[in-house]
N, C-alpha and C positions, 0 to 999 in steps of 0.2 A: 921531217919527220913524217913517216907514213901515216895512213887515217887507221890504219890497223894498229899501229903502237900506240897511239894516242886513246883510242878506244880502250885499251889492254888500260892504260896509264889511270883511267877514268874508273875504269872498275875499281883497281887498288883501293883512289883514292876516296871510290864508294865503301868499300871497306873498314878503311881508316877511319872516317869521321864517322859512320855508323856506330866503332868500335869505342873514338873515344868521347863521341859527344854525346852518345845515347837518342841517337835518331833514328828511325824505323828505316833500316835496312833498302827497303823495298820501296819507301816515299822516295829514298836517295835515287833509287834506280829508275824508276818511273822519270825522275826529273834527268837524270845523265841520258833515257835511251832519247827523251824529244832533243835534249842541246844536243846530242852527238849525231841521231839521225837526221836534225835538221842543220847542223850548222858544218859537220864534219862529211857524212856521208850524203846529203844532197837528197833525202829519203822524204818522200808526203807523208800524211798521218795514218794514209791508209796501211801502209808498209810496216809504220813503226806499230801500229796497234796489229796488224799480223801476227807479232810474236805472243798477244796473249793468252794465257793459257785459262782457256772459257771452261774446258773441262775437268780441271785442277780445281777452278775456283768452286764447282759445282762439289766437288768430291771434300771438299775444305770445312765449305760452309755443311754440309750435308751433314758430315761424320759429327763435326766437333757440334752441333745442334741439340744430333742425337743424344750427346754425352751431357751436354748443358742441359736436356730434362732430365737424364738420370741422375745428375749428381744434384736437380733441384726438390726431386721427387725422395732422394734417399735411397736410391737404389744403391748408389759407390758406399755411403755408409754399412749399408745392411752388407755388404760383398766384404769389406772389411772386416767387420763383425763374426762372418760366416767362417772366413778366412781362420781367426786366430780360435775358433771354437772346433774348427776341423784339425786343430791338434792340440786339442784342449790344453792349452795357453803352456804350453814347456817352455821354458826360454830358449832351450839351446834350438827348437825350430823358431822362436819369433823372427831374426834376421831372414830366414829361408821364406816366411811368411810376406814378410813385406816386399823381398826380391819376386816373388811369385805374382803378388797380388799389385804390385805395379808394372807388371809384365803383361799382368792379362790387362789394365786399365790400359795401358798403352796398346793392347792389341786391337780392341775393341774399338779402339777410334780418338783415345783420348790424347789432347797433345802431350806431350812428353812433361813439361813444365807443370801443366794442369794433374797430372799424376804424383809425380812427384810433392808438389804442394799439398794434395791430399795426405797422402801417405808419411811423408818425412815428418811432420811436426808430430806424431801418435808412435811412430818409429823411435825418433830420436828422444822422446820420453819415455819410452819402453829405456832405452838404452841407457838412459840417466838412473832411472829408478833401480834397474838391475846390474848395474856399473857394466854394461858392456861397452867397449871401443865405439865411440861417438862416429870414428871413421870408420871402424868394422860395417854398421848400421846404415850410415850416409852412403859408403860406395853401394851396400845391397840396394836400397833401395834407387839411387840412379841406374847401375847395372841392371837393374830389372826392369827399368822403364823402357832400355836402349834394347834388351835383348827383344822384350816382345814388341820393340818399335817397328819392325821392317813388315809384319805380316799382311796379307795382301791386303785389309782392311783399315791399317792402321794409315795415322797421317803419312811419317815418314815413307812409308810402304808404296802408299798411291802415287805419291811425289814423285819420288825415286826411278818405279814402273812408268808412270805416266812420263817421265822423260825418257826412260829408255826408248818408250813406243814412238816417242816422238821424233826422237834422233833415228828411228829403224836401224835400232840396234837389236841381238838377239838376247830373248831376257829369261829369266826364271824366277818367279817369284818366289813358290819354295825353296829355292836354295838359297835366294836372298833373303828369308827372312829364317831359314836355319844357319846359315852362316852367322849373323849377328846373335841369333839366341847359343849359339855353340859357343863363339867366341866370348860373351858376356857371362856365360856360366863358368867356362873356363876362369876366366877373374875373380868372379864371385868367388869360388871353390878357394881358390889361391887367399885372396884375401880374408875370409874367413878362417882359414888354417892359419894361417901368418898373426892374425891379431885378435887370436886367442877363443875362436868361436867353438875350438872342443871341450876347452874350461867349460863352456858351460851348460857342461851335460852335468855338473855336480847340484844345479840349482835345481830349482822347485819348477811349479805351476803358476802362470799367470790367473789367476782368479777373477781381477776386473774385466769389465768389460764397458770400459770407457766411452764416451763419444768421441768420435774421429774427424768431425768436420774441421777442417784446418783451421777455423779461428779456435772454439774450445779447446780442441788440441794444444796451442802452441801457450794458452791463458792454463791448462792442467798443467802442463811441461813447468812452468814456474815453482810449482811445490816438490823438489826432488828429493828422494829419499834414498837413501842406500839400501844396497840390497842385504839380506842377511846372509850369513854363513851357512846358516843348516839347509834344508832340502824344502821339502814340499810345508812342514808345519810352522816355520820360522814365517815364509809367504802369505800363509793364509792367515795368518797373526796378525801380522803387518795390516795386511787387508780388511780383518776385522776391528782393528782400531781405526785404522782410516775412516770405515764405514760409521764408527760411533761418535769419531770428532768430526765430520763433515755431511753429516748424511744426503746433503744434496747432491755428493756424486755419485750417488745412485743411477745405475744407467737407464734412459726412459725406455721403456717396453717399446715405446713406437719407433725408437730406432734400429730395433732387431726383429721387428715381424714385419711380415711381408704380410703387405696388404697389395689391392688390385692393382694400384697404379705402377709398384714396383714389380710385381708379376707381370704384368703386360709389358714394363721396359724390358725385362729380364728375355721375355719371349719377341721382342724386337730385335734385342740384340742378337739372338740365336738364328733370328729370321733373318737377319743382314748376312752373319756368315753365311750360313747354308745359300743362300740367294748370290753372294758374290764367287764361291768355290764351287759349289754344284752347279748354279745355273748358268754364271759367266754373266749375271747382269750388272747394271753398273752402281757401285758402290757410291756415289754422290745422288746420284737421281734417287736409290733404294732407301738410302738412309732420310733425305729429307721426303718422302715418301711416310714411311714408318715416324718421322719425327712427328708429322702434319697427323698423323694419327692419334698419335699420343697426345697432342695438343689438343684436338677436338674432343677428344673424350676426358681430360683432365686438364680445364684449361687454367685453374689457380695454379695449378704444380710448374706448368710451362709458359707463365705470363711472362717470365725474365730469363727466359732460355735463351734468346734472339740476343739479348746483350753479351750474354756470355759466350756466344761465338767467338772462337779463335780469330779475331779480325786482324790484330797484328798480324798474326802467322800468316793470314790470307793475302796480308796488303805486301809482306816480305816476298813469298815464295812467286806470288803473279807480278810485283815490279822486277825481282830479279832477273826473272823469265823471259818478260815483255824486253829487258834489255839483251840479254841473251838471244833474242830474237832480231835487236837489231844488229849486235854483231855479225848475226848468220848472217844477215842479208848483206852485209858489206862488207861479206868474204872473211873477216878477223879469224873467226870457226878454224876454216880451212887454211890461214896461214899460221894461226898458233901451232896447228896438229902437225905441218910440216914443219916447223920450228923444231918441236918435240920429237919428231922421227929424224930429224937432222943429227940429232946427239947419236945416232947409231948404233944405239942398245936398248931396243925395245923395253927390257926388263928393268934398266936402269931407269930408263924415263917413267915407268910405272911406278917403281918405288919410291921416284920425286915426287910424283903425284900425291901418293899416299901420306908422304911428309908434310907437306904444304896443306892437305886436308886435314890433316890432324894438327897442324900447330895454328892455322891459323882458326880452325872452330875451337880450339881451346880460349881463345879471346872474343870469338863474333859469333852468329849466327852459323849452327851446323847445317841447317835446313837451305840458309844462302850457297854457303862454299860448296854441298851438294849440286845446288841448282847450277852452280858455274863451272863446275870441274869437269862433270860427267861430261856436257858438250865440248869441252874444252880437249878432251881426249877421245873426242869421237875420229876424227882421220886416223891419229896414227891404232885405234882397233880396228877401224877399214881394213887395213892394210891386211889383217887376218892373223899376225905373228903372236897377237897375243888373246886369250881367252876373254871376250867382252863379259861374259856372266861373270868371271870371276874377277877381272879387274872391276866392274861395277861394286860388285859385292865388297871389294879391298877396300874402295874409295869410300862408301858409306859405313862401312864399319867404324875405318879409319877417322873420317869425321865425326861421329857421332860419341864412339867411346870415350873422349877423350872430357865428356861432358861434367864429369864429376870436378871440374878445374873449379876453384872459387869464380872465376873470370865470368865462365857459365852462366847460363839461369837457373841450370838442374843445380851446381855446385852452390850457390847462392843461394838457392834456399836451404838448401842441407845447412848452410854454415847459418843460416839465420832462426831455424828451424830447432837448433840445440842449445836445451836449457842446461845452465848451472856449467857450464865450460868456459875455461880460459878463448874469448875467437881469436886474440889474435894465436893463440898457440893453434887452435884447430885449422883459423886461417892459412897459418904457414903445412900444417900436416896437409891439408888438400894441395896447396900450390906443388907441394914436393910429392902426393901420390899422383894427381896429376903431369908433375913432370916426367914420371917414372913411364905413362901410360902415355904419352908422345913418345918418348923415346924408343919404348921397346914396341907397341901393338903394331903398328904400321911395318915393320919389318915382320913381323911373325904371321900377321894376315898374308902381305906379301909372298913368304915364304910358301902359306899353306896356300893361298887361291888362285895367286896369279902364275906364279913359277909354276906349278903342273897344267898348267894351261885349258883350266876350266872352259867351257865354252867355246 
């Protein structure tokens, strides 16, 4: 058995073990990089460490550090309240508020599961109270997170764009972002129509401004009430009765008020966007600098922020890319690319990679599969028969749009956050919906992004 084939099989084993044993894939990948590098490829430690993505490490730590501060000082809670007030609590618009909110959170640097963990409890509580389909609301939250997930300063965006740059492929940050946003927006619109979103126009307006932190939202969702059949008056009456029965449910003024720390955090997020998009500054170093400034001014709010950095994601992507670096060093990338090219039909190879990404990501890490598949596609992309920009966008969308699956982190968060539902039935609904997405979306994005030859 060739060394290249052994290294590919080890990668498969890493994915299988990480999926079935709940072990961080990055830790497994580091161990695999050491074992394969030393025992199979006879590489020294310097060559093994050469694949460690130091630039992406700084981006992941910096962006999630800044967002952890935003969550600690209540800026994310304020954003949720502001979004609901913006539409004056109209029930028909609440699913779209949740879509936009999770999209905004991931676009400014929140890890997708973190954004879903913040928004899903309040979203599913609204769904239970106003008889909105939990599948509709859960899908809107997850697709919103993925819609904003590839902005140039987002976690997914910086990872994919970093891989593209490392592999010396032509890239387009805005095209990647728009591809994911449009695909998820279209899916959300279809789900909204099919699962009763248009019927919500007959309902009234939400008048509550309950606390939206993840923990309080889950507990608040335990007391589920049916939506009244009337329009505005019935809902307002229910709200008044609730306030009389449970005065402690009144919203805290501090949650919805802009204080200096929150204003400074909002300014820091805007500054990060401007610095990266307008001045082409490094997202990681810029975000760490802004986070340090906020921590210096408000140390109490930021004391625990370091522990809230997405260390599991950092470990995952750094481990996977270090192993990919070992594959590149020992020639496996070129070997696999030549194997894909030998199929003889580049478009067929492209659609197969999209389906592999979608299928594996439905059960395993989207970040991990993107980190592995894009480098494996480099050799046949280098032939020029397939547009690199369109292919990378198609792979990225295929690998993340399936995160509504209950086997993925986002899908599991939605399932756990839904109050007052038959969880076995809801699990089957999410699984069926995830299966449809896996079957349909890769072919659609292949037709839309790869076949025309974008990039």
